[in-house]
C-alpha positions in Angstrom: 98.0 80.1 104.8 97.9 83.9 104.8 100.7 84.3 107.4 102.9 81.9 105.3 102.3 84.0 102.2 103.0 87.2 104.0 106.3 85.9 105.3 107.3 84.7 101.8 106.4 88.1 100.4 108.5 89.9 103.0 111.4 87.6 102.4 111.1 88.0 98.6 111.2 91.8 99.0 114.3 91.8 101.2 116.2 89.1 99.3 115.2 89.6 95.7 113.6 93.1 95.5 116.1 95.1 97.6 118.8 92.3 97.7 119.8 93.6 101.1 123.5 93.2 101.9 125.0 92.3 105.2 125.4 95.4 107.5 123.5 97.6 105.1 120.8 100.0 106.4 117.2 99.6 104.9 115.1 102.8 104.8 111.4 102.1 104.4 108.7 104.6 103.4 105.3 103.2 104.2 101.6 104.3 104.9 100.7 103.9 108.5 97.8 101.6 107.4 100.5 99.1 106.2 102.3 99.0 109.6 101.9 95.3 110.3 103.5 94.2 107.0 106.1 96.9 107.3 107.2 95.5 110.6 107.4 92.1 109.1 109.7 93.3 106.4 111.8 95.0 109.1 112.1 91.8 111.0 113.1 89.9 107.9 115.7 92.6 107.1 117.3 92.2 110.5 117.3 88.4 110.1 119.2 88.9 106.8 121.9 90.9 108.5 120.7 94.5 108.2 122.8 97.0 110.1 119.6 98.9 110.9 116.0 99.5 109.6 114.6 103.0 109.5 110.9 103.6 108.8 109.4 106.8 107.5 105.7 106.7 108.1 103.2 108.4 105.8 99.7 109.4 106.9 97.4 110.2 103.9 94.5 111.3 106.0 96.6 113.8 107.9 98.0 115.0 104.5 94.5 115.8 103.4 93.8 117.7 106.6 97.0 119.7 106.0 96.2 120.4 102.3 92.8 121.6 103.2 93.7 123.8 106.2 97.4 124.9 106.3 98.4 128.3 105.1 99.4 128.6 101.4 103.1 129.3 102.0 103.6 126.0 103.8 103.4 124.1 100.6 106.4 126.0 99.1 108.6 124.8 101.9 110.3 121.5 102.6 111.8 120.7 106.0 115.6 120.7 106.1 115.6 117.8 108.5 113.7 115.6 106.0 116.1 116.5 103.3 119.1 115.6 105.5 117.4 112.4 106.5 117.3 111.1 102.9 120.6 112.6 101.8 122.5 111.2 104.8 121.2 107.6 104.3 121.6 107.7 100.5 125.3 108.7 100.9 125.7 105.9 103.5 124.8 103.4 100.8 121.4 102.5 102.3 118.8 100.5 100.4 115.4 102.2 99.9 112.0 100.5 99.9 108.7 102.3 99.2 105.3 100.8 99.8 102.8 102.3 97.3 99.2 102.0 98.6 97.2 105.2 98.2 93.5 106.1 98.1 93.1 106.9 94.4 90.7 109.8 95.1 91.6 111.0 98.5 92.6 114.4 97.4 89.9 115.1 94.9 88.6 118.0 97.0 92.0 119.5 97.5 93.1 122.5 95.4 95.5 120.9 92.9 97.8 124.0 93.0 98.6 123.1 96.7 99.5 119.6 95.7 101.7 120.9 92.8 103.5 123.3 95.1 104.2 120.7 97.7 105.4 118.1 95.1 107.7 120.6 93.5 109.2 121.7 96.8 109.7 118.1 97.8 111.2 117.1 94.4 113.5 120.1 94.4 114.8 119.5 97.9 115.3 115.8 97.2 116.8 116.1 93.7 120.2 114.7 94.7 118.6 111.7 96.4 116.3 111.0 93.5 119.2 111.3 91.0 121.1 108.7 92.9 118.2 106.2 92.9 117.4 106.8 89.2 121.1 106.2 88.4 121.0 103.0 90.4 123.7 104.3 92.8 121.6 102.7 95.6 119.4 99.7 95.5 115.7 100.5 95.7 112.4 98.8 95.3 108.7 99.8 95.1 106.1 97.2 96.3 102.5 97.4 97.4 100.1 96.3 100.2 96.3 96.6 100.2 94.6 99.3 102.2 90.8 99.5 102.9 90.1 102.6 100.8 92.2 101.4 97.8 90.8 97.8 97.9 87.2 99.2 97.9 88.0 101.4 94.9 89.3 98.4 92.9 86.5 96.0 94.0 83.5 98.3 94.8 81.0 95.4 94.6 82.6 93.6 97.6 82.5 94.4 101.3 85.5 96.1 102.8 86.8 92.8 104.3 86.2 90.9 101.1 87.8 93.6 98.9 90.9 93.5 101.1 91.2 89.7 100.9 90.7 89.8 97.1 93.4 92.5 96.6 95.8 90.5 98.8 95.2 87.4 96.7 95.8 89.4 93.4 99.0 91.0 94.7 100.4 87.6 95.9 99.7 86.3 92.4 101.3 89.3 90.5 104.5 89.1 92.5 104.6 85.3 92.2 104.4 84.7 96.0 101.7 82.1 95.4 104.3 79.8 93.7 106.2 77.1 95.6 109.4 79.0 95.5 109.0 82.7 94.6 112.7 83.3 94.3 113.1 80.6 91.6 109.9 82.0 89.9 111.5 85.4 89.8 114.7 84.0 88.4 112.7 82.4 85.5 110.8 85.7 85.0 113.9 87.8 84.9 115.4 85.4 82.3 112.3 85.9 80.1 112.6 89.7 80.3 116.3 89.5 79.5 115.6 87.6 76.3 113.1 90.3 75.3 115.5 93.0 76.2 118.4 91.4 74.3 116.1 91.1 71.2 115.4 94.8 71.2 119.0 95.8 71.9 120.2 93.7 68.9 118.0 95.7 66.6 119.7 99.1 67.1 116.4 101.0 66.7 116.3 104.6 65.6 112.6 105.2 66.2 109.2 103.7 67.1 105.9 104.6 65.5 102.7 103.9 67.6 99.2 103.6 66.2 95.9 102.3 67.6 92.1 102.9 67.3 92.1 105.3 70.3 93.7 107.8 68.0 97.3 107.4 69.0 99.6 108.3 66.2 103.0 109.0 67.6 106.6 108.8 66.5 109.4 108.5 69.1 113.1 108.8 68.1 115.5 106.9 70.3 119.0 108.3 71.0 122.0 106.6 69.5 123.6 104.2 72.0 120.4 103.8 74.0 119.8 100.4 75.7 116.7 98.5 76.8 116.5 97.3 80.3 114.0 95.0 82.1 113.6 92.8 85.1 116.6 93.3 87.4 119.0 96.3 87.5 122.5 96.7 88.9 124.4 99.2 91.0 127.8 100.3 89.8 129.2 97.7 92.3 127.2 94.9 90.5 124.6 94.4 93.2 121.4 93.2 91.5 117.9 94.4 92.6 114.3 94.7 91.3 113.1 98.3 91.2 109.4 97.4 90.9 107.6 94.3 92.1 105.6 93.4 90.1 107.3 94.2 86.8 106.5 93.1 83.2 108.2 95.8 81.2 111.3 96.4 79.2 112.1 100.1 78.9 114.4 102.7 77.5 114.6 106.5 77.0 113.5 108.7 74.1 115.5 111.4 72.4 114.2 114.5 74.1 113.4 116.5 71.0 112.4 113.5 68.9 108.7 112.9 69.8 106.0 114.0 67.4 102.3 113.3 67.1 99.4 112.5 69.4 99.0 109.9 72.2 95.9 108.9 74.1 95.9 107.5 77.7 94.3 104.0 77.8 93.8 103.9 81.5 93.0 106.4 84.3 96.1 107.8 85.9 96.1 108.1 89.7 98.4 111.0 90.6 98.7 112.1 94.2 95.2 111.1 95.2 93.5 112.4 92.0 92.4 110.6 88.9 93.1 111.8 85.4 90.8 110.1 82.8 90.3 110.1 79.1 93.3 112.3 78.3 95.5 112.9 75.4 98.7 114.8 74.6 100.1 116.3 71.4 103.9 116.5 70.9 106.0 118.6 68.5 109.8 118.2 68.5 109.5 116.4 71.8 107.4 119.0 73.7 103.8 118.8 74.8 102.1 121.5 72.8 98.5 120.6 73.5 96.6 118.3 75.9 93.1 117.4 77.1 91.4 115.4 79.8 87.7 114.7 80.5 88.5 114.4 84.2 91.5 115.8 86.0 92.5 118.4 83.5 94.0 120.8 86.1 96.1 117.9 87.6 97.4 117.0 84.2 98.2 120.6 83.5 100.1 120.9 86.8 102.2 117.8 85.9 103.1 119.1 82.5 103.9 122.6 83.8 106.1 121.5 86.7 109.2 122.6 84.9 110.7 122.7 81.4 111.6 119.0 81.4 108.1 117.9 82.4 106.9 119.0 79.0 109.0 116.2 77.5 109.1 112.4 77.7 111.6 110.5 79.8 110.7 106.9 79.4 109.4 104.4 76.7 108.2 101.1 78.1 106.9 98.0 76.3 104.4 95.6 78.0 102.4 93.0 76.0 98.7 93.2 76.3 98.6 89.5 76.8 100.4 89.5 80.2 99.5 88.4 83.7 98.4 91.7 85.1 96.6 92.7 82.0 94.8 89.4 81.8 93.5 89.8 85.3 91.1 92.5 83.8 91.5 94.5 86.9 92.0 98.3 86.9 94.2 98.9 89.9 94.2 102.7 90.0 97.8 102.3 91.1 100.6 103.0 88.6 102.8 100.2 90.0 100.3 97.7 88.7 98.6 99.4 85.8 101.9 100.3 84.1 102.8 96.6 84.2 99.5 95.8 82.3 100.1 98.2 79.5 102.7 99.8 77.3 103.4 103.2 78.8 105.4 106.4 78.6 106.5 108.8 81.2 106.7 112.6 81.4 109.8 114.1 82.9 113.1 112.7 84.0 114.8 110.0 82.0 116.7 107.0 83.5 120.4 107.7 82.6 121.2 104.0 83.0 119.4 103.5 79.6 122.5 104.8 77.9 125.6 102.8 77.2 128.5 103.7 79.5 126.2 105.9 81.5 128.4 105.3 84.6 131.2 107.3 83.0 129.0 110.3 82.0 128.3 113.5 83.8 125.1 115.5 83.9 126.4 117.8 81.1 127.1 114.7 79.0 123.5 113.6 79.4 122.1 117.0 78.5 124.3 117.2 75.4 123.0 113.8 74.3 119.3 115.1 74.6 118.4 113.1 77.7 115.6 114.7 79.6 116.0 116.2 83.0 113.1 117.1 85.3 111.9 117.2 88.9 109.1 114.7 88.0 108.8 111.3 86.4 105.1 110.4 85.8 104.2 107.2 84.0 100.9 107.0 82.0 99.4 104.0 80.2 98.9 103.9 76.4 98.7 100.2 75.6 95.6 98.7 73.9 94.6 95.3 72.4 95.1 96.8 68.9 98.3 98.7 69.4 100.8 98.6 66.5 104.4 99.6 66.9 106.7 99.8 63.9 110.4 100.1 64.6 112.9 101.8 62.2 116.5 100.7 62.5 119.6 102.8 62.1 120.1 101.3 58.6 116.6 102.1 57.5 114.8 98.7 58.0 111.2 98.7 59.2 110.6 96.0 61.8 107.2 95.3 63.5 107.7 95.5 67.2 104.1 95.1 68.3 101.1 93.7 66.5 97.6 93.5 68.0 98.9 94.7 71.3 101.6 92.1 71.7 105.3 91.6 70.8 105.8 90.7 67.1 109.4 89.8 67.6 
């Protein structure tokens, strides 16, 4: 049974997630703990006609050793060969798959300044690569596979073996691999998200006002000619792919200078092996002007202060509280899952594809329209069971978007 589900999952990722084309190269970034499943994906990719499969292994335990022991200047550098690796494949039209499965607290004893320097060096070096992916020039997908440390954090009352089995079962369910035909299940799911997306696009919203009992009271302006996306996305050539599996969101971008008020995080945020908990941010004319966190304050500070654009929002995403991942009542400590259980926002870079005719626009066009640019894009969850979102249309009509945590449309 488990082997059959693993094969179905790998096939779903290759066919529906990445939608690998004949003679296309697949580049996989994966933790070494996930090697058996990564190899299974590679095998499926070759069976589907891949020109080649290239695997970039990650070793979190070594990364911790490096962060604790390497000299300071190392973290301000990024190897030229790694930059060329990603740039060469992205310009060849490769597809990119990332397996997200990190220990949520692995780096809690590491100086956060070292992590920040390393992240900034990496993001700066790989900016052209990241820009292509966020503009959907290449197909890309993020999926997940359980690891022992992550599973134990999610299910601390179970043994290591039991927690791994439990997390596998949950992941299979969230990505619909437990259904008779996952590909058909995803077609139905995409259709539901498209209906929601079309409803929002038909409203021509000017702004969204968020309120809940946590204390969130936030107004977000949306740029004219923004569009809502959800489910599948498309390359300029029309190749369909799923960027995140699972996904339950519809999303767009905010006007960079149009965010005002205060927002409270509703879930812990796992960022590079550190947890940020019970945090809030205050915005004025789009910019974070104040913030707090009971745990992980320095990590939150480092995110916000990465560059000028990291002080502003880049994404607005809507997810009903009554949704499959939320209803599991599991805190995953993994943004791929937690963001699909909750309405969320993101600090940093916006998705240019959320503007009409974005394929015809230049970087200067985006900046002129107030679309945020940054080295980072960090999602954080804000949804609650009592979240209210009131929309204001361009012609001045007020329309309830969310009531009691769920869509009111």
